[in-house]
C-alpha positions as CSV (number, residue, x, y, z in Angstrom):
1,M,9.0,-20.8,26.1
2,P,7.7,-24.4,25.7
3,L,4.8,-25.0,23.4
4,V,1.7,-26.5,25.0
5,A,-0.1,-29.2,23.0
6,H,-3.6,-27.9,23.8
7,S,-5.1,-29.9,20.8
8,A,-4.3,-33.0,18.8
9,L,-2.7,-31.0,16.0
10,P,-0.1,-33.4,14.4
11,T,2.5,-30.6,14.3
12,F,3.0,-31.0,18.0
13,D,4.0,-34.7,17.6
14,R,6.4,-33.9,14.7
15,L,8.1,-31.2,16.8
16,R,8.5,-33.7,19.8
17,Q,10.2,-36.1,17.4
18,E,12.6,-33.4,16.5
19,G,13.5,-33.0,20.2
20,Q,11.6,-29.8,20.9
21,T,10.0,-29.4,24.3
22,V,6.2,-29.7,24.0
23,L,4.2,-29.9,27.2
24,S,0.9,-31.8,27.6
25,E,-2.0,-29.6,28.5
26,D,-2.3,-31.4,31.9
27,Y,1.3,-30.8,32.7
28,A,1.2,-27.2,31.7
29,F,-1.9,-26.7,33.9
30,H,0.1,-27.6,37.0
31,Q,3.0,-25.3,36.2
32,D,2.9,-21.9,37.8
33,I,4.1,-20.1,34.6
34,R,2.3,-17.5,32.6
35,E,0.6,-18.4,29.4
36,L,0.9,-16.5,26.1
37,H,-1.8,-17.0,23.5
38,I,-0.7,-16.5,19.9
39,G,-3.0,-16.6,16.9
40,F,-1.6,-18.2,13.7
41,L,-3.5,-17.2,10.6
42,N,-2.4,-19.8,8.1
43,M,-3.2,-18.7,4.5
44,M,-0.8,-21.1,2.7
45,P,-2.2,-23.5,0.1
46,D,-3.0,-27.1,1.1
47,A,0.3,-28.6,0.1
48,A,2.3,-26.2,2.3
49,M,-0.2,-25.8,5.2
50,E,1.2,-28.3,7.7
51,A,4.8,-27.6,6.8
52,T,4.2,-23.9,7.5
53,E,2.6,-24.8,10.8
54,R,5.8,-26.6,11.8
55,Q,8.1,-23.9,10.6
56,F,6.5,-21.1,12.6
57,F,5.6,-23.2,15.7
58,R,9.3,-24.4,15.8
59,L,10.6,-20.8,15.9
60,V,8.2,-19.7,18.6
61,G,8.8,-22.7,20.7
62,A,12.5,-22.4,20.5
63,S,12.7,-18.7,21.4
64,N,13.2,-19.0,25.2
65,H,11.5,-20.3,28.4
66,I,9.7,-17.5,30.2
67,A,6.2,-18.6,29.4
68,Q,4.0,-21.3,28.0
69,F,2.8,-20.9,24.4
70,H,-0.7,-21.7,23.3
71,I,-0.7,-21.3,19.5
72,H,-4.1,-21.1,18.0
73,P,-4.1,-21.9,14.2
74,F,-7.0,-20.6,12.1
75,T,-7.6,-19.8,8.5
76,L,-10.1,-17.9,6.2
77,D,-13.2,-19.5,4.9
78,T,-12.8,-17.8,1.5
79,L,-9.5,-19.7,0.7
80,P,-10.1,-22.6,-1.6
81,R,-9.3,-25.9,0.1
82,G,-9.3,-29.6,-0.8
83,E,-11.0,-32.3,1.1
84,K,-8.0,-33.4,3.1
85,A,-7.1,-29.8,4.1
86,Q,-10.7,-29.1,5.1
87,A,-10.7,-32.1,7.4
88,H,-7.4,-31.0,9.0
89,I,-8.9,-27.5,9.5
90,A,-12.2,-28.8,10.9
91,R,-10.4,-31.1,13.4
92,H,-7.4,-28.9,14.5
93,Y,-8.1,-25.3,13.7
94,D,-9.9,-22.6,15.7
95,T,-12.3,-20.1,14.3
96,F,-11.7,-16.4,14.1
97,A,-15.0,-15.7,15.9
98,N,-13.9,-17.8,18.8
99,L,-10.5,-16.2,19.0
100,Q,-12.1,-12.7,18.9
101,E,-14.2,-13.7,22.0
102,Q,-11.3,-15.3,23.9
103,G,-8.6,-12.8,22.9
104,L,-5.0,-13.1,21.8
105,D,-1.7,-11.7,23.1
106,A,0.0,-11.8,19.7
107,L,-0.7,-12.8,16.1
108,I,1.3,-14.3,13.2
109,I,0.0,-14.1,9.7
110,T,1.6,-16.3,7.0
111,G,2.0,-15.5,3.3
112,A,-0.3,-17.0,0.7
113,N,-0.2,-18.2,-2.9
114,P,-1.3,-15.3,-5.1
115,S,-3.6,-16.0,-8.0
116,Q,-4.7,-12.5,-9.1
117,A,-2.9,-9.5,-10.5
118,R,-4.2,-7.2,-7.8
119,L,-4.0,-8.1,-4.1
120,E,-7.5,-6.7,-3.5
121,D,-8.9,-9.3,-5.9
122,E,-7.4,-12.2,-3.9
123,P,-9.9,-14.5,-2.1
124,F,-8.1,-13.8,1.2
125,W,-8.3,-10.0,0.9
126,D,-11.5,-9.1,2.8
127,G,-10.9,-11.7,5.5
128,L,-7.3,-10.6,6.0
129,C,-8.3,-7.0,6.3
130,E,-11.0,-7.9,8.9
131,V,-8.5,-9.8,11.0
132,A,-5.9,-7.0,10.8
133,A,-8.5,-4.4,11.8
134,W,-9.5,-6.5,14.9
135,A,-5.8,-7.1,15.7
136,Q,-5.0,-3.4,15.7
137,Q,-7.5,-2.8,18.5
138,N,-7.1,-6.0,20.4
139,V,-3.6,-7.7,19.9
140,T,-0.3,-6.5,21.3
141,S,1.7,-7.2,18.2
142,T,1.1,-8.8,14.8
143,L,3.9,-10.3,12.7
144,C,3.2,-10.5,9.0
145,S,5.1,-12.7,6.6
146,C,5.9,-11.8,2.9
147,L,2.6,-11.6,1.0
148,A,0.7,-10.7,4.2
149,S,3.1,-7.8,4.6
150,H,2.5,-6.7,1.0
151,A,-1.3,-6.9,1.4
152,L,-1.4,-5.0,4.7
153,V,0.9,-2.1,3.8
154,Q,-1.4,-1.7,0.8
155,H,-4.5,-1.9,3.0
156,L,-3.2,0.4,5.7
157,W,-1.3,3.0,3.7
158,G,-2.1,2.5,0.0
159,I,1.4,1.3,-0.8
160,R,1.4,-1.1,-3.7
161,R,4.1,-3.7,-4.1
162,R,6.4,-3.3,-7.1
163,P,6.7,-6.2,-9.6
164,L,10.4,-7.2,-10.0
165,G,10.1,-8.8,-13.4
166,F,11.8,-11.9,-12.1
167,K,11.7,-14.1,-9.0
168,R,13.8,-13.0,-6.0
169,W,14.8,-16.5,-5.0
170,G,17.6,-17.6,-2.7
171,V,19.5,-16.7,0.4
172,Y,20.7,-13.1,0.8
173,D,23.0,-11.2,3.1
174,H,21.4,-8.6,5.3
175,V,22.5,-5.8,7.6
176,V,20.8,-4.3,10.6
177,T,19.8,-0.7,9.8
178,S,18.2,0.4,13.1
179,P,20.5,-1.2,15.7
180,A,18.8,0.6,18.7
181,H,15.5,-1.1,18.1
182,P,14.9,-3.9,20.7
183,L,13.6,-6.3,18.0
184,V,17.1,-6.5,16.5
185,N,19.0,-6.6,19.9
186,D,21.7,-9.3,19.8
187,L,21.2,-10.0,16.1
188,N,24.4,-10.3,14.1
189,T,25.0,-7.1,12.3
190,R,25.1,-9.2,9.1
191,F,22.9,-12.2,8.7
192,D,21.3,-14.4,6.0
193,V,17.6,-14.7,5.2
194,P,15.9,-16.6,2.4
195,H,13.6,-14.8,0.0
196,S,11.1,-16.2,-2.5
197,R,8.9,-13.6,-4.3
198,F,8.1,-11.8,-7.6
199,N,7.3,-8.5,-6.0
200,Q,8.6,-6.2,-3.3
201,V,7.9,-3.1,-1.3
202,D,10.8,-0.6,-1.2
203,R,12.4,1.3,1.6
204,A,11.4,4.8,0.3
205,D,7.7,3.8,0.0
206,L,7.7,2.4,3.6
207,E,9.5,5.4,5.1
208,S,7.1,7.8,3.3
209,V,4.3,6.6,5.7
210,G,6.5,6.4,8.8
211,V,7.3,2.7,8.6
212,Q,10.8,2.1,10.0
213,V,13.1,-0.4,8.3
214,L,15.1,-2.5,10.7
215,A,17.1,-4.8,8.3
216,E,17.6,-5.0,4.6
217,S,19.8,-6.5,1.9
218,A,21.6,-4.9,-1.0
219,E,20.3,-7.8,-3.2
220,G,17.1,-8.8,-1.5
221,G,15.7,-5.4,-0.5
222,V,13.9,-4.7,2.8
223,H,13.5,-7.7,5.0
224,L,12.2,-6.4,8.4
225,A,10.2,-3.3,9.2
226,V,7.8,-2.0,11.9
227,S,4.7,0.2,11.8
228,P,5.1,3.9,12.8
229,D,4.3,3.0,16.5
230,L,7.4,0.8,16.2
231,F,5.8,-2.5,17.4
232,R,2.1,-3.1,16.7
233,M,2.8,-4.4,13.2
234,V,6.0,-6.2,12.2
235,F,6.5,-6.7,8.5
236,M,8.8,-9.3,6.8
237,Q,9.5,-9.8,3.2
238,G,12.0,-12.7,3.7
239,H,11.3,-16.1,5.2
240,P,13.4,-16.8,8.3
241,E,11.0,-19.5,9.2
242,Y,12.1,-21.7,6.2
243,D,13.6,-25.1,6.8
244,Q,17.0,-26.0,5.6
245,I,15.5,-27.8,2.6
246,S,12.5,-25.4,1.9
247,L,14.2,-23.8,-1.1
248,L,15.3,-27.2,-2.4
249,K,11.8,-28.5,-2.3
250,E,10.6,-25.4,-4.0
251,Y,13.2,-25.9,-6.8
252,R,12.0,-29.5,-7.2
253,R,8.4,-28.3,-7.5
254,E,9.5,-25.8,-10.2
255,T,11.3,-28.5,-12.2
256,Q,8.2,-30.6,-12.1
257,R,6.1,-27.7,-13.3
258,W,8.5,-27.3,-16.3
259,F,8.3,-31.0,-17.0
260,S,4.5,-31.0,-17.1
261,G,4.5,-27.8,-19.3
262,V,3.1,-25.4,-16.6
263,R,6.1,-23.2,-16.9
264,D,8.0,-22.5,-20.2
265,D,11.5,-21.9,-18.9
266,Y,13.6,-24.3,-16.8
267,P,14.0,-22.9,-13.3
268,P,17.3,-21.2,-12.3
269,F,19.1,-22.3,-9.2
270,P,18.1,-20.4,-6.0
271,E,20.9,-17.8,-5.4
272,N,23.6,-18.2,-2.8
273,Y,22.1,-21.5,-1.6
274,L,23.6,-24.5,-3.4
275,R,27.1,-25.8,-3.2
276,P,29.0,-26.4,-6.5
277,K,28.6,-30.2,-6.1
278,A,24.9,-29.8,-5.6
279,K,24.6,-27.7,-8.7
280,A,26.5,-30.4,-10.7
281,I,24.1,-33.1,-9.5
282,L,21.1,-30.9,-10.4
283,S,22.6,-30.1,-13.8
284,E,22.8,-33.8,-14.5
285,Y,19.2,-34.2,-13.3
286,R,18.2,-31.5,-15.8
287,L,19.6,-33.6,-18.6
288,E,17.6,-36.6,-17.4
289,L,14.4,-34.5,-17.3
290,M,15.0,-33.1,-20.8
291,A,15.6,-36.6,-22.2
292,A,12.5,-38.0,-20.4
293,K,10.3,-35.2,-21.6
294,R,11.6,-35.6,-25.2
295,L,11.0,-39.3,-25.2
296,G,7.6,-39.1,-23.4
297,Q,9.0,-41.1,-20.4
298,P,7.8,-40.7,-16.7
299,L,9.2,-38.0,-14.5
300,P,12.6,-39.1,-13.1
301,D,13.1,-39.2,-9.3
302,F,14.5,-36.0,-7.9
303,P,17.8,-36.6,-6.1
304,E,16.6,-35.0,-2.8
305,K,18.2,-37.5,-0.4
306,L,21.6,-37.1,-2.1
307,L,21.3,-33.3,-1.8
308,L,20.3,-33.1,1.8
309,T,23.8,-32.9,3.2
310,M,24.8,-30.3,0.6
311,V,22.5,-27.5,1.6
312,N,23.0,-25.3,4.7
313,N,20.8,-23.4,7.1
314,T,22.6,-20.1,7.7
315,W,19.6,-18.1,9.0
316,R,18.1,-20.2,11.8
317,D,20.1,-18.8,14.8
318,T,19.3,-15.2,13.8
319,A,15.7,-16.1,13.4
320,K,15.5,-17.6,16.9
321,V,17.0,-14.4,18.4
322,F,14.5,-12.2,16.6
323,Y,11.5,-14.3,17.7
324,S,12.9,-14.3,21.2
325,N,13.1,-10.5,21.1
326,W,9.5,-10.2,19.7
327,I,7.9,-12.6,22.1
328,G,9.9,-11.1,25.0
329,K,8.5,-7.6,24.3
330,V,5.0,-8.9,23.9
331,Y,5.4,-10.7,27.3
332,Q,6.5,-7.5,29.0
333,I,3.7,-5.2,27.9
334,T,0.7,-7.4,27.1
335,N,-2.2,-7.5,29.6
336,N,-2.7,-10.5,31.9
337,D,-6.2,-10.6,30.4
338,R,-5.7,-11.8,26.9
339,R,-8.7,-9.8,25.7
340,K,-6.8,-6.6,26.4
341,P,-3.7,-5.7,24.3
342,F,-1.7,-3.9,27.0
343,M,-0.9,-3.3,30.6
344,D,-2.7,-0.1,31.8
345,W,0.5,2.0,31.8
346,V,1.3,1.3,28.1
347,N,0.7,3.9,25.4
348,P,-0.8,2.1,22.4
349,D,0.7,4.6,20.0
350,D,4.2,4.1,21.5
351,P,4.0,0.7,23.2
352,L,7.8,0.3,23.7
353,G,8.3,4.0,24.7
354,L,10.7,4.5,21.7
355,R,9.2,7.3,19.8
356,G,10.5,10.1,22.0
357,Q,14.0,8.8,21.9
358,G,16.8,9.9,19.6
């Protein structure tokens, strides 16, 4: 499914440079291929906004080639933004009101940077709930990432996430727990997914309201689950969209926060992610940081380039298969009119026809 560069969003050029197929709008117009319109609610903070675009756009565009993708990024007015991010949004992002009028076939909702103890006190809460309510009536399927999953299972069923008391941070082994569901078709029965969070929603709480768990980890907990209708809402606690170096960049950011005094403890290594040689290099860097902080010297350069060949992406292939499955099912049952969520024969309460099976 090639992406269509229907705007001047810089993410399209970055993906072309990576070798990904991105069609010009004029070229796409002359192809006799069906379009799919996917909303992308980006709630990530300014520093991660464009990188998050690339991560999700890359997975959608690499899934397969049965349609043309028009991805429509938008955000919430209540989220605090700096001047540069506001300019990016004003130039390249759509508005929710416009997308409501035009319609969407599918929707992706990113996580966000929490700032409050209770999710309902977050600046994104009311806007996110409004988008979700509209999507439930008008969009074929909505995929929720991490904090969006936590917020929406609370909004929909009153399930509050559980504080872990530590940061679940690293790459974890997962197993498919509902192999008959088409979203996990052709996935490896064991696969890796990165996680990065301080809270989680547990299997027992999800199952108590009819949410079905599709994949989970003994260490990392539930990763993938679907709403009781088995397709309209897809919840993820992990981050299969992460780049190879996303956790490394996050580790660098945490070391800088320690150096500047924002965090008290020095960050641990992300679990199951770094090779022994990379850990040795970072242990030496820690000594440099400690000496520089003690002597009042500037922040030493992080050895990112040296470490790039020492971290692996062990989750991307599985992520591509999952996104291909999700998009393929949307393609099969969504209406040709993007303002309608389903073909006329589809039961909205059982869109994949799975609930009467088994």
